[in-house]
Each structure stands twice: as structure tokens, then as C-alpha cells.
Backbone as numpy.savetxt, mean C-alpha at the origin, in Angstrom:
# Nx Ny Nz CAx CAy CAz Cx Cy Cz
2.62 -16.55 1.03 1.76 -15.38 1.03 2.66 -14.15 1.03
2.43 -13.25 0.08 3.19 -12.00 0.01 2.54 -10.96 0.92
3.36 -10.09 1.48 2.89 -9.05 2.39 2.91 -7.70 1.68
1.72 -7.09 1.52 1.60 -5.75 0.95 1.33 -4.80 2.11
2.21 -3.82 2.30 2.07 -2.87 3.39 1.75 -1.50 2.82
0.70 -0.89 3.37 0.33 0.47 3.01 0.70 1.37 4.17
1.65 2.27 3.94 2.02 3.28 4.93 1.19 4.51 4.63
0.44 4.98 5.61 -0.43 6.14 5.40 -0.72 6.81 6.72
-1.77 7.63 6.69 -2.20 8.29 7.92 -3.71 8.47 7.87
-4.31 8.43 9.06 -5.74 8.64 9.18 -6.07 10.06 8.73
-7.16 10.21 8.00 -7.58 11.52 7.55 -6.97 11.95 6.23
-6.07 11.15 5.67 -5.46 11.45 4.38 -6.35 10.85 3.29
-6.94 11.69 2.45 -7.88 11.19 1.45 -7.19 10.25 0.45
-5.94 10.50 0.11 -5.23 9.60 -0.81 -4.98 8.24 -0.16
-4.58 8.26 1.11 -4.30 7.02 1.85 -5.57 6.20 2.02
-6.62 6.84 2.47 -7.87 6.15 2.71 -8.50 5.66 1.41
-8.36 6.43 0.34 -8.88 6.02 -0.95 -8.15 4.80 -1.49
-6.83 4.79 -1.36 -6.05 3.64 -1.82 -6.37 2.41 -0.99
-6.48 2.57 0.31 -6.83 1.43 1.16 -8.18 0.85 0.76
-9.15 1.71 0.52 -10.48 1.26 0.13 -10.44 0.51 -1.20
-9.71 1.04 -2.16 -9.61 0.37 -3.47 -8.89 -0.96 -3.36
-7.85 -1.04 -2.52 -7.13 -2.30 -2.33 -8.02 -3.34 -1.65
-8.78 -2.92 -0.66 -9.65 -3.86 0.07 -10.77 -4.38 -0.83
-11.12 -3.65 -1.87 -12.17 -4.09 -2.79 -11.66 -5.17 -3.76
-10.34 -5.35 -3.83 -9.75 -6.34 -4.74 -9.66 -7.71 -4.07
-9.55 -8.75 -4.90 -9.35 -10.11 -4.39 -7.85 -10.33 -4.20
-7.30 -9.75 -3.14 -5.86 -9.85 -2.89 -5.46 -11.27 -2.53
-6.33 -11.99 -1.85 -5.99 -13.36 -1.48 -5.83 -14.24 -2.71
-6.54 -13.90 -3.78 -6.39 -14.63 -5.04 -5.01 -14.45 -5.64
-4.34 -13.36 -5.26 -2.97 -13.10 -5.70 -1.95 -13.53 -4.65
-2.43 -14.17 -3.59 -1.59 -14.55 -2.45 -0.95 -13.33 -1.80
-1.76 -12.28 -1.63 -1.29 -11.04 -1.01 -2.12 -10.75 0.23
-1.43 -10.46 1.32 -2.08 -10.03 2.55 -1.77 -8.56 2.76
-2.82 -7.75 3.00 -2.66 -6.30 3.17 -2.54 -5.94 4.64
-1.52 -5.13 4.95 -1.35 -4.56 6.28 -1.30 -3.04 6.11
-2.03 -2.33 6.94 -2.04 -0.87 6.89 -1.35 -0.34 8.15
-0.39 0.55 7.95 0.33 1.16 9.07 0.10 2.67 9.04
-0.52 3.17 10.12 -0.73 4.60 10.28 0.55 5.17 10.89
1.27 5.96 10.12 2.56 6.46 10.58 2.44 7.43 11.75
1.22 7.93 12.01 1.01 8.86 13.11 0.48 8.17 14.37
0.21 6.88 14.29 -0.37 6.16 15.44 0.64 6.04 16.57
0.15 6.09 17.81 1.05 5.87 18.95 1.70 4.49 18.82
2.96 4.42 19.11 3.66 3.14 19.04 4.32 2.88 17.70
4.00 3.68 16.69 4.66 3.52 15.40 6.07 4.09 15.52
7.07 3.33 15.10 8.45 3.82 15.21 8.65 5.18 14.53
9.38 6.05 15.19 9.66 7.38 14.65 10.35 7.32 13.29
11.14 6.26 13.06 11.83 6.12 11.77 10.83 6.06 10.62
9.70 5.37 10.85 8.68 5.27 9.80 8.05 6.62 9.54
7.73 7.36 10.60 7.14 8.68 10.41 8.12 9.60 9.68
9.38 9.57 10.09 10.38 10.42 9.46 10.55 10.05 7.98
10.52 8.77 7.69 10.75 8.31 6.31 9.58 8.63 5.39
8.35 8.43 5.87 7.17 8.52 5.01 6.31 9.76 5.23
6.70 10.63 6.13 5.88 11.77 6.53 5.32 12.56 5.34
6.14 12.89 4.39 5.70 13.70 3.24 5.43 12.87 2.00
5.49 11.55 2.13 5.39 10.67 0.96 4.10 9.85 0.89
3.34 9.77 1.98 2.19 8.86 2.02 1.17 9.21 0.94
0.49 8.22 0.40 0.57 6.80 0.71 1.75 6.13 0.00
2.35 5.16 0.69 3.45 4.38 0.14 3.09 2.91 0.29
3.29 2.15 -0.79 3.08 0.71 -0.75 4.43 0.00 -0.79
4.53 -1.08 -0.02 5.73 -1.92 -0.03 5.27 -3.37 -0.15
5.95 -4.11 -0.99 5.66 -5.53 -1.17 6.81 -6.32 -0.59
6.52 -7.10 0.44 7.53 -7.88 1.15 8.73 -7.02 1.54
8.44 -5.80 2.00 9.48 -4.91 2.50 10.13 -4.01 1.46
9.86 -4.22 0.18 10.45 -3.38 -0.87 9.41 -2.38 -1.37
9.79 -1.10 -1.32 8.86 -0.06 -1.77 8.53 -0.23 -3.24
7.25 -0.01 -3.55 6.77 -0.08 -4.93 6.73 1.33 -5.51
6.74 1.42 -6.85 6.57 2.75 -7.46 5.23 3.35 -7.03
5.16 4.65 -7.02 3.91 5.32 -6.63 2.80 4.93 -7.59
1.68 4.54 -7.02 0.52 4.13 -7.82 -0.34 5.36 -8.10
-0.88 5.42 -9.32 -1.74 6.54 -9.69 -3.03 6.48 -8.89
-3.47 7.61 -8.34 -4.73 7.62 -7.60 -5.94 7.39 -8.51
-5.72 7.43 -9.81 -6.81 7.20 -10.76 -7.06 5.72 -11.03
-6.08 4.87 -10.67 -6.25 3.43 -10.92 -7.27 2.85 -9.96
-8.24 2.16 -10.52 -9.25 1.48 -9.71 -9.49 0.11 -10.31
-10.11 -0.74 -9.55 -10.55 -2.03 -10.03 -9.49 -2.80 -10.78
-9.82 -3.13 -12.02 -8.95 -3.97 -12.84 -7.59 -3.32 -13.10
-7.57 -2.00 -13.28 -6.30 -1.31 -13.49 -5.36 -1.45 -12.31
-5.89 -1.30 -11.11 -5.09 -1.45 -9.90 -4.65 -2.90 -9.73
-5.54 -3.83 -10.03 -5.20 -5.25 -9.94 -4.08 -5.60 -10.92
-4.16 -5.10 -12.16 -3.11 -5.34 -13.15 -1.78 -4.74 -12.70
-1.82 -3.54 -12.13 -0.60 -2.89 -11.64 0.04 -3.74 -10.55
-0.78 -4.25 -9.62 -0.27 -5.10 -8.55 0.32 -6.39 -9.10
-0.33 -6.99 -10.09 0.20 -8.22 -10.69 1.55 -7.97 -11.34
1.70 -6.83 -12.01 3.00 -6.50 -12.63 4.07 -6.31 -11.55
3.72 -5.62 -10.47 4.67 -5.43 -9.36 5.05 -6.77 -8.76
4.09 -7.64 -8.61 4.34 -8.95 -8.02 5.23 -9.78 -8.92
4.99 -9.76 -10.22 5.83 -10.56 -11.14 7.23 -9.99 -11.24
7.37 -8.67 -11.12 8.70 -8.05 -11.14 9.48 -8.41 -9.88
8.77 -8.48 -8.75 9.42 -8.80 -7.47 9.90 -10.24 -7.42
9.27 -11.12 -8.17 9.67 -12.53 -8.13 10.83 -12.69 -9.01
């Protein structure tokens, strides 16, 4: 199972929109598990906030940052983008 991590923050329309679009996809069919990390949450390491503060939303697949995804990608387009990222990572 591959780990897809979304680094974002609560109240960020881009972060919340991307999370919503990702959750609408059949990620398990791609063997992907989604984890969302709020960089502003208590207990989140300061290194993550410092690294992603001005960059959110950021996606990482198995610890490797992915290219920035277009906020216009939805549904099949987002799924195709993820499949390409997954095949490149393998």
C-alpha cells in the first residue's frame, strides 16, 4: 500500500478542496492510503510548518514530494495524474 500525504492547513480553500477531490476518488483501487497533516495543528513538528508554510497544499507519495497539482483537476483528470505519479515513482 502506497502512502499519499497531503500537507495543508484548516481553513485553506486549496487544501480543503484538494482533500475533498482526493477523498472522492477510489484511492484504494490504486493501493493508495491518504493521510492529511495539518501543519498548524498542535503537536505537528515545527520543521513541517517551516517547510510547507507558504507552499500548501503539498502532496507526497511514500515520502517523496510530488509536483504541484492543478487545482482545476477533478475526477478522472486527478486520478490520471495520480496514476502517472505512481508509475513514475515505481
